[in-house]
N, C-alpha and C positions, 0 to 999 in steps of 0.2 A: 575421730570422724567415723561414722558408720559406713559399712560397705553397701554400695548401691544394690548389689545383686541379692543380698540377704536381708537388708534393713537392720542388721545387728552390728553392734560395735565389737571390734576385735579385742580380745583380752589375752593375758597370759595366766594360765591356770598353774598354781604352784601347790603341790601336795606336801604334807609334812612341814608346813610353814610355821608351826608354832615354836620351833626351837632349832638350834644348830645350823646345819648347812641350808635347810629350807628357809629359815629366817633370812640368811644372808643372800640367798637367791632372790627373795622378794625385794630386798634393799637394792641389789644390783639392777634388776629389771626396772624398778621404779626410777632409779637414777637415770636410766636410759629412756625414760618417757613412756614406758609401757603401763597400760591400765591393768590392774591385777585382780584376780580372784584367788583368795587364800583358802586352802582346805586343810583341816586337821580336826582332831577330836576336841581339843581344848579351846573353846570359844573365847574364854577370857584372854588367853595368850594371843589369839588372832586379832581380837579387838585392840589390844595394846599395841601390837605391831602396826595395824592399820592406822591407829592414831599417830604413831611415830612417823609413818610415811607421809601422812597428810600434813603433819606439823612441819615437815621438811619442804613443803611446797608442792608436793606431787598429788595427783588425784587419789582420794581415799579409796583403798581397795575394798571390794566386797568380801564378806566373810561367810564361809560355809562350814559349819561344825558337823562333820560327817566322819564316821568310822569306816574307812575304806575297806576294811576286812569283812564288813557286814554285807549280807545279800542285798542286791539292788542299789548299792552305793553309787555306782556310776550313773544309773538311771536317775537317781535323785539329783546328782550334780547336773546332768544334762537338762533336767526339768527346771532347775533353779537358774541355770544360765539362760534358758529360753525366757523365763519370767523376767529376768533382768535385761532382756533384749541384747544379749551378748553372745559371742561364740569364740572358741579358742583360735588364736593365731599361733600361740606356743603352748605346749603342755610340758611342764616340768615334773617328772615323776621322781620325787625325792623321798616320799614316805617309805619307811622300812625299818626293821629292827632285827637283832640277832639274839641268840640264846647260847650261853656257854655251858658245856657239860656233855656227857656221853649221850648220843641220840637215844640209846636204849633206856636211859634213866630219866630223861626229861619227859615232861608231860606231853603225851601224843597230841592232844587237842591243841595245846599251845603251839606245837611245831606245825600242825596243819594250818593254824591261823596265821603263822608266819608265812607259809606258802601262799595263803590267800592274799596277804598284803604285798609281799615282795614280788610275787610272780603274777597271780591272777589279776589283781587290781591294776598293776602296771601294764599288763597286756591289754586289758579292757580299755583303759584310758588312752593307751597308745593308738588303738584301732578305732575308737568310737567317733573321732572328730576329724577324720581325714579330709572330708569335703571342705570344711572351713579352713583347715591348715593349708590345703592346696589353694583355696581361694585367696588367702592372705599371704601366700608365699612364706609361710612360717615354718614351724618345725617342732621336734620332740627332743627334749633333753632328759635322758634317763641316767639315774645315778646307780652305778655298779660299784666296783671296789677292786683294789689289787687282789682281793680274795677271789675274784673271778678267774684268776689265772692259777690258783693253787688248790690242792686238796685240803680239806679242813677238818681233820680229826679234832674233836673238842668243840667244834661249831659246825658240824657236818651239814645240817640243813641250810644254815645261813650261807655258807660258802657255795653250796650247790645252787641256791637261789640266785646268787650274784653271778655265777657262771651262766645261768639261763639269761639273765638280764643282758650280759655282754653279747652272747651269741644271738639272741633275738634282735637286739638293737642294731648290731652290725648287718644282719640280714635285711632289716627294714631300711637301713641307710642305702643299701643297694636297690632294693625293690621300689622305694618311693622317690628316688632321685629324679626319675623322669617326670614326676608330677610337681617338681619344684619344692618338695618337702624335705627339709634338712633333718637328719636324725643323728644326734651326737650322744655318745656315752662318756660320762666322766667317771674315772676310776680313782677315787681317793685312796690314800693309805690310811694311817691312823690319824684321826682328827679328834681333838678334845671336845666332845659334846656330851649330851645326856646318853648317847648310845652305849657307852661302856657300863654305866650304872644299870641301865635297863637290861643289858645282856647278862648282868651278874658278875662282871669282871671285878676283881679285887684290886687291880693295879693297871696302870697304863702300860700297854705292851711294848712301848719303845721309849727311848730316852727323850727328854723334852726337846732337845735340839733337832730331833728327827720328826717331830710332829708338825702337821700342816694346819694352820688356823682355818676355821670354816670360811671366813671371808675370802681367803686366797683361793679356796676350792671354787667358790661361787664365781669369782672374777674369771678364773681360768675356764670354767664350764661355759659361762656366758660368751666369752670371746671365741671359744671353739665352736659353739653353736652358730654364732653369727658368720663365722668363716665357712661353715658347712663341714667342719672337721669330723671324721668318723669316730675317733676315740681320743680323749684327752686324759693324760696321766700326769697330774701336777707333781713336780718335784723330781730331782735327779735320782734320789734313793728309791722312790717308788717305780720309776722307769726301770731301774736295775732289777728290782724285785720281780717285775713282770717279765723281764727278758731272760733271767737265769733259768726258769723252768723249761725254756725251749732248748737249752743246751746241756743241762745237768740231769742226772737220773731222777725220775719222779719219786722213787722210793726214798731218796735222801730228803726231799721236801716233805714227804709224809711224816718222817721221823722228826724233822726240824719243827714243823708246825705243831705236831703233837706235843713236843716238849714245852713249847711256849704256851699253848692253849691249856694244856693239862696242869700247868703250874698254877693256874688260877683256881683250881679246886682239888679236892682229894683224889689223887690219881690211882688208877690200878697199875699193876705191873705191865709195862709196855712189852709187846712181843719184839 
């Protein structure tokens, strides 16, 4: 049903919906009756997912092939939503990627593009639709990581970007609560998706039994958002990982993360 005040139909906007956790978020929201707008660069993947959701008896999602790291991406999304006579009730900021290697050695432009996607685009999408989120008593679901709690030698910019996501989202959770807008941050651990290959990892960082399937992350994130939970950390091991840095020396974690990350590529001698 459309909202009488705006004349536009409420939708859930899911970014990074073409693979991994984003695809699973789309499936979970669809199963719970939400009309979707799917955003990613790969239109063919989005169309395939939209067809799958429609075949399951849910409304077919609208598809927007947009590179969120490009200038004006959020404005293009807003214009397309207006053309479709829709407006966000929920925004799921899932799009993001990492790069493994020494920050000094990795391509600088590529690292700045990572910041554009993981931080700038997420911030812009979180703040651009507050009127409609409040109108529909909806919310924002931002995907951070257990990396948000740790220093990240070997993936310095990625870890720092996820620390921003967690800090920013927790602040929004407090600031927007009076407007009836829920803000939830989900912090997955290692999830077997395309993320590892895109980041340049040669192996999965954890044993198979410690991995969390993308579908489980999406289910936990959705449930947390509906409850208005501030932070969701799926899995006992991941909760432990995020707790230990609060009580153990940070230098220890710097060395531990460095050993794991730098084992993925040719290491220099660690100090």
